[in-house]
N, C-alpha and C positions, 0 to 999 in steps of 0.2 A: 504493500500500500504506500502511496505517496504520503508525505508529511501532513498535508491538509486532510487527507482521508483518515489518518490516524487521529488527528485532533478532533474531527467531527465524530468519529466512533467513540471517543472518550466523553463526549458531552452527555449522552444518555445516562451512563452510570454516575456521572458527577451530579446531574440533576436529581436522580433518585436518592443518592447519599445526602444531598443538601436538604431535600424535602423530609427525609426520615430523621435527619439530625434535628430538624426543627419541630418534629412531631406533627407534621401537617399531612392530611389525607389528600388524595387526588381530587376529591370533591371540593374540599376547602380551597385548594390551589386553583381549581377550575373557576370557582366563584370569584376569587381574587383577581384572576387574570383575564377572564372571559374566553379562555381556551377550553375546548371540550375535554371531558375526562378521557375519552378514547384517544384524542390527539396527544394528551399528556402522557398516557400510558405507552403509546407507540414511540414517543420521543425518548422516554426513559429506557425502553427495551431496545432501541436502535432501529425500530421498524419505520420510523419517520425521520427524514433528514431535517436537522435543525436549521431554521432560517432566522434572519434578523427579526422578522415580524413576530416570531414565536419567542425568541430569546429575550427581547427587550422587556416585555411585560413580566417574564419570569425573573429577570434580574431585579426589576422593581419590587416584585412580590417578596423575593428572598432578601432584598436590601443588600445586594452585592454588586460589584462592578461587572459589566458584561465580560471583561477579560477573565474574571474568575470562572465564569460558566464555561468558556471555551478553552481555558487553560493556556491563554496567550502568554508568551514570554514576558518577563518583567521589563518595563521601560527603563532605559538607562538613566543614570543619575544626572540631572541637569547642571549640577555644580561643576565649576571648573576644577579639574583634577590637576593640580600643579605637579608637574614632573620636573624636579630640579635639574638645572643645567649648571655644571661646574666647569669654570674656565679660569686658568691661572690662579687657582686657590679661592676664587670668588664663587658664590652660589647665586644663581638667578632663579627665582620662582615665578613662572608666568602667572599673571592674574587675569589674563584674557586669553581666549582661544580662537578669536576671529582672525583668519588669514588676511594679510594686507592691512593697511590703515594703521592708526595709532595702536601701540602695544603697551601694556602695563606690566611691570615686574617689581617684585620685592628683591632687592639686591643685598646680599650679606657678605661683608668684607671682614675677615678676621684681621687682627693686627698684622701689618707688614705686607698686606696683599695690595695689588696683584703681584704675583711672582713673574719672572721672565723679563722681557724687554721693557725697560722703563720709559721708552720713547712715547711721545704723544701721537695720537692717531687722528685721521680725518676720514669721513665718509658722508654720504648723502643723508640728510635728515635733520631733525630738530629734537632736542632733548630737554626734558624738564625733570628735576629731581628734588626730593624733599627728604631731609635727614630725620629719621625716627630716633636713632640712638647712636652713641659713639661720636667720633669725629671723622670728617671726610675731607681729604685734601683734593682740591680741584685745580689742576693745571690747565689753564685755558689761554692759549696763545702766550702772551707775555705775563699774564696774571698767575699768581700763586695764592690761592685762597684756602682757608680752613673754615669749613662749615660745621656748625654744631646743631644739636637737636632743635627742630622747628624752623631751620633756615631752608630757603629754596633757592635754586639756581636754574636758569634756563639759557640755552645757547644753541646756535646753529652748529651742527656737528661737522661742517666743512672747516670750522676753525679748529686747529690742532688742540687736542684735549686729552686728558688722562685723569682717572679717578683713582685715588690711593687712600689707604687707611694708615695714618701715621701712628695709630695706637693711642693709649695703651689698651683700649677695649675694642670689642667687635663693633663695627658700624653697620647699621641697618638703614636702607634707603628705599623709598618708593620712587620708581623711575618710570616716566612716560616717554615713549619714543615714537616719533612720527617719521617713518622711513622716507616719505616723500616731502618732508619739510613741514608737515602740518604743525601748527602752533596751537597752544592753548588759548582759549578765549575767556578772559575773566569778565564775568557779567556784573559782579558786585564787589565793591571795595569797602572796607570798614571806614567809618567816619573818623576824621582827624580829631584828636582829643585836645 
């Protein structure tokens, strides 16, 4: 049998088990659904093919999702499952999963990272970062900045740049990157005090 045929063949026994588990008779179920007793009996025994018109009122009567009646596979988890990317001693946790367009990451830099070539890099795009904890050293062109928790930096990534953790603690950063140079649009600014 094909997979669909197997699923359909399992609906009848599932309906019978659900009805008996709830202590409901075929007559009571017929009254609740408007489906005849003979049709319900044939559905449970596999003598009648289950259709959507029959399964919808049965799902309502049993107060279960239609997927449970037909034994559908569980739907995947809609949450973003961050698979860490480790490069040069730094960990990047993706916070978005949409291909193309702006991407969000949580970046974790242990003290002394990144390892490897200390030179500045350039590439297409625009970057915005927010320091959550620790200290972050940003080499940006001729600028050498130390950012602390709560500080933000944004820059065109065609300008030579490098992110480093001067220590002594691990630095955690939220990083938004637009590969085509997309910039953030700030819609509200705090009032001056």
